C-alpha positions in Angstrom: -20.7 9.5 55.9 -18.3 7.2 57.8 -21.0 5.9 60.2 -23.5 5.4 57.5 -21.0 3.6 55.3 -19.9 1.3 58.2 -23.5 0.4 58.8 -23.9 -0.6 55.2 -20.6 -2.4 55.0 -21.4 -4.5 58.1 -24.7 -5.6 56.6 -23.1 -6.5 53.3 -19.7 -7.9 54.5 -20.5 -11.5 54.3 -22.2 -11.1 50.9 -19.2 -9.2 49.5 -16.7 -11.8 50.7 -18.7 -14.6 49.0 -19.2 -12.5 45.9 -15.5 -11.6 45.6 -14.6 -15.3 45.8 -17.0 -16.1 43.0 -15.7 -13.3 40.9 -12.1 -14.8 41.1 -13.4 -18.3 40.3 -13.0 -19.5 36.7 -16.0 -18.8 34.4 -17.9 -21.7 32.7 -15.8 -23.4 30.0 -18.8 -23.2 27.8 -18.6 -19.4 27.6 -16.6 -17.8 24.8 -13.6 -15.6 25.9 -15.4 -12.4 24.8 -18.6 -13.3 26.5 -16.8 -14.5 29.5 -14.9 -11.2 29.9 -18.2 -9.3 29.5 -20.0 -11.5 32.1 -17.1 -11.0 34.5 -17.1 -7.2 34.1 -20.9 -7.0 34.5 -20.8 -9.1 37.6 -17.9 -7.0 39.0 -20.0 -3.7 38.6 -23.1 -5.4 40.2 -21.1 -6.3 43.2 -19.8 -2.8 44.1 -22.0 -1.0 46.6 -23.9 1.9 45.1 -22.9 4.2 48.0 -19.3 4.1 46.9 -20.0 6.8 44.3 -21.0 9.3 47.0 -17.9 8.6 49.0 -15.5 9.5 46.2 -17.4 12.1 44.2 -16.3 15.1 46.3 -12.7 14.3 45.6 -12.9 14.0 41.8 -11.2 17.4 41.0 -8.3 16.7 43.4 -7.7 13.2 42.1 -7.9 14.4 38.5 -5.2 17.0 39.1 -3.0 14.4 40.8 -3.5 12.0 37.9 -2.6 14.7 35.3 0.5 15.7 37.3 1.7 12.1 37.7 1.2 11.5 34.0 3.3 14.5 33.1 6.1 13.4 35.5 6.0 9.7 34.4 5.5 10.0 30.6 8.2 12.2 28.9 6.0 12.8 25.8 3.4 14.5 28.0 5.9 16.5 30.2 5.2 19.8 28.5 2.3 22.2 29.3 -1.0 20.6 28.4 -2.1 23.2 25.9 -4.1 23.3 22.7 -6.7 20.8 21.6 -4.8 17.8 22.9 -4.2 19.5 26.2 -7.9 20.3 26.6 -8.9 16.8 25.5 -6.6 14.9 28.0 -7.5 17.3 30.8 -11.2 17.0 30.3 -10.7 13.3 29.5 -9.3 12.5 33.0 -12.1 14.3 34.8 -14.8 12.8 32.6 -13.3 9.3 33.0 -13.4 9.6 36.9 -17.0 11.0 36.8 -18.2 8.3 34.4 -16.6 5.6 36.6 -18.5 6.9 39.6 -21.7 7.2 37.7 -21.4 3.5 36.7 -20.8 2.5 40.3 -23.9 4.6 41.3 -26.1 2.8 38.8 -24.5 0.3 36.4 -27.9 -0.1 34.5 -28.5 3.6 34.0 -27.8 5.2 30.5 -24.3 6.7 30.5 -23.4 9.9 28.5 -21.5 8.9 25.3 -17.9 9.8 26.0 -16.5 7.5 23.3 -15.3 10.3 21.0 -13.2 11.8 23.7 -11.1 8.7 24.2 -11.1 7.9 20.6 -9.6 11.4 19.9 -6.8 10.6 22.3 -5.8 7.6 20.1 -6.2 9.7 17.0 -3.8 12.3 18.4 -1.1 9.6 18.9 -1.5 8.4 15.3 -1.3 12.0 14.0 1.9 12.5 16.2 3.4 9.4 14.5 3.8 7.6 17.8 2.8 4.1 18.8 0.0 3.6 21.3 2.6 2.6 24.0 2.8 6.2 25.2 -1.0 6.6 25.7 -1.2 3.1 27.3 1.5 4.0 29.8 -0.5 7.2 30.6 -3.6 5.1 31.2 -1.7 2.8 33.6 -0.2 5.7 35.4 -3.7 7.2 35.8 -5.2 4.0 37.0 -2.4 3.6 39.6 -2.9 7.1 41.0 -6.7 6.8 41.0 -6.5 3.6 42.9 -4.0 4.9 45.4 -6.1 7.9 46.2 -9.4 6.0 46.2 -8.0 3.4 48.5 -6.9 6.1 50.9 -10.2 7.8 50.9 -12.0 4.5 51.2 -9.9 3.4 54.2 -10.6 6.7 55.9 -14.3 6.2 55.3 -14.1 2.7 56.8 -14.7 0.7 53.7 -13.8 -2.9 54.0 -10.6 -4.2 52.3 -12.8 -6.8 50.4 -14.8 -3.9 48.8 -11.6 -2.0 48.0 -10.3 -5.1 46.2 -13.4 -5.1 44.1 -12.9 -1.4 43.5 -9.4 -2.0 42.2 -10.6 -4.7 39.9 -13.3 -2.3 38.5 -10.7 0.5 38.0 -8.4 -1.6 35.8 -11.3 -3.1 33.9 -12.5 0.4 33.2 -9.1 1.5 32.0 -9.2 -1.5 29.6 -12.4 -0.1 28.2 -10.9 3.3 27.7 -7.8 1.8 26.1 -10.0 -0.1 23.7 -11.7 3.1 22.6 -8.3 4.8 22.0 -7.2 1.8 20.0 -10.3 2.3 17.8 -9.5 6.0 17.3 -5.8 5.2 16.6 -6.7 2.6 13.9 -9.3 4.8 12.3 -6.8 7.7 12.1 -4.1 5.4 10.6 -6.6 4.1 8.0 -7.6 7.6 7.0 -4.0 8.7 6.8 -3.2 5.8 4.5 -6.2 6.5 2.4 -5.4 10.2 2.1 -1.7 9.5 1.1 -2.9 6.9 -1.4 -5.3 9.4 -3.0 -2.5 12.0 -3.2 -0.1 9.5 -4.7 -2.7 8.4 -7.3 -3.3 12.1 -8.2 0.5 12.6 -8.5 0.7 9.6 -10.8 -2.0 10.8 -13.0 -0.4 14.2 -13.3 3.0 12.6 -14.1 1.4 10.6 -16.8 -0.5 13.6 -18.2 -4.0 12.1 -17.6 -6.9 14.5 -18.1 -8.9 15.9 -15.3 -6.0 16.3 -12.9 -6.1 20.0 -12.6 -3.4 22.6 -12.7 -1.7 22.0 -9.3 2.1 22.2 -9.9 4.0 18.9 -9.8 6.2 20.2 -7.0 3.1 20.6 -4.7 1.8 17.2 -5.6 5.0 15.5 -4.9 5.4 17.3 -1.6 1.8 16.3 -0.5 2.4 12.7 -1.7 5.7 12.4 0.2 7.5 11.4 -3.0 11.1 12.3 -3.6 11.5 13.1 -7.3 14.3 11.0 -9.0 16.6 12.6 -11.5 15.3 10.1 -14.1 12.4 7.7 -14.1 11.2 4.7 -15.9 7.6 3.6 -16.4 6.4 0.1 -16.3 3.4 -1.3 -18.1 2.1 -4.4 -16.4 -0.3 -7.1 -17.5 -3.7 -7.0 -15.7 -4.1 -9.6 -12.9 -5.9 -12.7 -14.1 -5.3 -15.0 -11.2 -7.7 -16.1 -8.5 -8.9 -13.6 -5.9 -7.2 -10.3 -5.2 -3.8 -9.6 -6.8 -0.9 -9.8 -4.3 0.2 -6.6 -2.7 3.5 -5.6 -4.2 6.4 -5.1 -1.7 7.3 -1.8 -3.2 8.2 1.2 -0.9 7.1 4.9 -1.1 9.6 5.5 -3.9 7.2 3.8 -6.4 4.1 5.4 -7.7 1.7 2.7 -8.8 -1.8 1.9 -10.0 -2.1 -1.9 -10.2 -5.9 -2.1 -9.9 -7.1 -0.8 -13.3 -7.2 -2.5 -16.7 -3.8 -1.0 -17.6 -1.6 -1.3 -14.5 1.4 1.0 -14.3 4.4 1.9 -12.2 6.7 4.9 -12.1 10.0 4.7 -10.3 13.6 5.7 -10.3 15.8 4.0 -12.9 16.3 0.4 -11.5 19.9 -0.4 -10.4 19.3 -4.1 -9.6 18.6 -5.4 -13.1 14.9 -5.5 -12.3 15.0 -8.1 -9.5 12.7 -6.0 -7.2 10.3 -5.5 -10.1 10.1 -9.1 -10.9 9.6 -10.0 -7.2 6.6 -7.6 -6.8 4.5 -8.4 -9.9 3.1 -11.8 -8.8 4.3 -13.5 -12.0 2.7 -11.0 -14.4 4.6 -9.8 -17.4 5.7 -6.2 -17.7 7.6 -3.9 -20.0 9.9 -1.1 -18.8 9.9 2.0 -20.8 12.9 4.1 -21.7 14.6 6.0 -18.9 13.5 9.7 -19.1 13.2 12.9 -17.2 10.0 13.1 -15.2 8.2 15.4 -17.7 8.6 12.7 -20.4 7.2 9.9 -18.3 4.0 9.7 -20.5 6.1 9.1 -23.6 8.1 6.4 -21.8 4.8 4.7 -20.9 3.6 4.7 -24.5 6.6 2.7 -25.5 6.3 0.4 -22.5 2.7 -0.4 -23.6 3.8 -1.0 -27.2 6.6 -3.3 -26.0 4.2 -5.3 -23.9 1.8 -5.7 -26.8 4.6 -7.0 -28.9 5.5 -9.6 -26.3 1.9 -10.7 -26.1 1.8 -10.9 -30.0 4.8 -13.1 -30.0 7.1 -10.6 -31.7 9.4 -9.9 -28.8 10.7 -12.7 -26.6 8.3 -14.0 -24.0 10.0 -13.1 -20.8 8.6 -11.6 -17.6 10.3 -8.2 -17.9 11.0 -6.6 -21.3 13.3 -3.6 -21.4 12.4 -1.2 -24.2 16.0 0.1 -24.4 17.1 -3.4 -25.6 14.6 -3.3 -28.4 14.6 0.3 -29.7 15.1 -0.6 -33.4 12.4 -3.1 -33.3 10.0 -0.8 -31.5 10.8 2.0 -33.9 10.5 -0.2 -37.0 7.1 -1.7 -35.9 5.5 1.3 -34.4 2.9 1.7 -37.2 1.3 -1.5 -38.5 -0.1 0.2 -41.7 3.3 1.6 -42.6 5.0 -1.7 -41.9 2.7 -3.5 -44.3 3.0 -0.8 -46.9 6.9 -0.9 -46.7 7.0 -4.7 -46.9 4.7 -4.8 -49.9 6.5 -2.0 -51.8 10.1 -2.9 -51.1 9.6 -6.7 -51.5 7.0 -6.7 -54.3 9.3 -8.7 -56.8 9.4 -11.6 -54.3 5.6 -11.9 -54.0 5.4 -14.0 -57.2 7.5 -16.8 -55.6 6.4 -19.8 -53.8 6.8 -19.8 -50.0 10.0 -21.9 -49.9 11.7 -19.9 -52.7 10.5 -16.7 -51.0 12.1 -17.8 -47.8 15.5 -18.8 -49.4 15.8 -15.6 -51.5 14.7 -13.2 -48.8 17.2 -14.5 -46.2 19.9 -14.4 -48.9 19.1 -10.9 -49.9 19.1 -9.6 -46.3 22.5 -11.3 -45.6 23.9 -9.9 -48.8 22.7 -6.3 -48.0 24.0 -6.5 -44.4 27.5 -7.8 -45.5 27.7 -5.2 -48.4 27.7 -8.0 -50.9 30.5 -10.2 -49.4 29.7 -13.6 -50.9 31.8 -15.6 -48.4 30.3 -13.9 -45.3 26.8 -14.5 -46.7 27.7 -18.2 -47.3 29.1 -18.5 -43.8 26.0 -16.8 -42.1 23.6 -19.0 -44.0 25.7 -22.2 -43.9 25.7 -22.7 -47.7 28.3 -22.8 -50.5 29.4 -19.6 -52.0 28.4 -20.8 -55.4 24.9 -21.2 -54.1 25.0 -17.6 -53.0 26.1 -16.5 -56.4 23.3 -18.4 -58.0 20.7 -17.0 -55.7 22.0 -13.5 -56.3 21.6 -13.9 -60.1 17.9 -14.7 -59.4 17.6 -11.7 -57.2 19.3 -9.5 -59.8 16.8 -10.6 -62.4 13.9 -9.8 -60.0 15.1 -6.5 -58.6 17.3 -5.2 -61.4 18.9 -1.8 -60.8 17.2 -1.4 -57.4 19.9 -3.5 -55.9 22.3 -0.6 -56.7 20.0 2.1 -55.5 21.0 3.2 -51.9 17.5 4.3 -50.9 16.0 1.1 -52.3 18.6 -1.0 -50.5 17.8 0.8 -47.2 14.1 0.1 -47.6 14.7 -3.5 -48.5 16.8 -3.9 -45.2 14.0 -2.4 -43.2 11.3 -4.5 -44.8 13.3 -7.7 -44.6 14.1 -7.1 -40.9 10.5 -6.4 -40.2 9.5 -9.6 -42.0 12.1 -11.6 -40.1 11.0 -10.1 -36.7 7.3 -10.6 -37.4 7.4 -14.1 -38.8 3.9 -15.3 -39.1 2.4 -12.6 -36.8 -0.5 -10.7 -38.2 0.5 -7.0 -38.4 -3.0 -6.1 -37.2 -1.9 -7.3 -33.8 0.7 -4.4 -33.6 -2.0 -1.7 -33.4 
């Protein structure tokens, strides 16, 4: 083999020297970087003598064993016994990589067996182990170094010229770049699947927490464990306005402690009771308004969300103040009082019927006086102070109200209904009660 190889190398020496110089020369500036890299690699393979494959093939098993041993010595994460599926994959991968490399030298144009999946699986394994790709990349570099060292020794013994060995070194490291790119693909695909799986589990958990139909009977404890969610002692729900801006809604900077569905027509969050006054919420909603339901145990999250949705509707209707984040716990009386539009109308009509015959301005004057009088337990001076009018004016208005309501002003139940009705009217203003539904 040595004599035959020397004959071949002598005949091609001058050609290889010139070709190696051209390989190192810059590519045409008109070529794109990706196209240029491709052209350079293709030219590299075309320059390698086909006979090289036969020189190195008998040593594949020995070189593969040395590569594996050196990887285990140099990369702590692979120091243990190469067992199981990963052990089989990396062991087979080293041998297949060497054989595929030699096959390409033997005939760069011949169809090569598809070994993509093997090297993609190595990348997938690293993702499943929760490691970065640095470990696998280090193993590739170690393997390339050992392979080049052994091949250069074998080539020198076979009388291969140094110029050809330089080309071989270039080919080895270009080939390692290809394998590394395949592992990167596998790593990225595994990460994407993992994120998608976790997202589906968290969405299923959210649906279960909110009591949505079609979730199944899997216990919450199992769902929380599968979703990687640590259950808080008490939670709040957040009803969020749908996104109406241009393009896709911004991705909120919430961590894994927040369950969320911000893509549907009724966006919602479930999280532990906020301790920062809602600053994190406000920063993650992209300017959208939201209402935070009462703080409850996890099994009452659906009830909390009902009130959060109701509070958000009251904000949109102009009943509650127009702020970005509305806290239900600060408006419990209003929420309770206005929870049924039909009953609110009935109460207002029944309790305040004597005022319906008045004109608007007179209605306003007497209703505000009546509410202040009821709330101050008939203290004329306090009523005058709160309304900024003279006490005598209060007495005059109360005489009018006495003539309208009669004995009902002395009936505790009637007085209670009037307070509720007047507060509802004061809160609603000109809002149509149909908007409360």
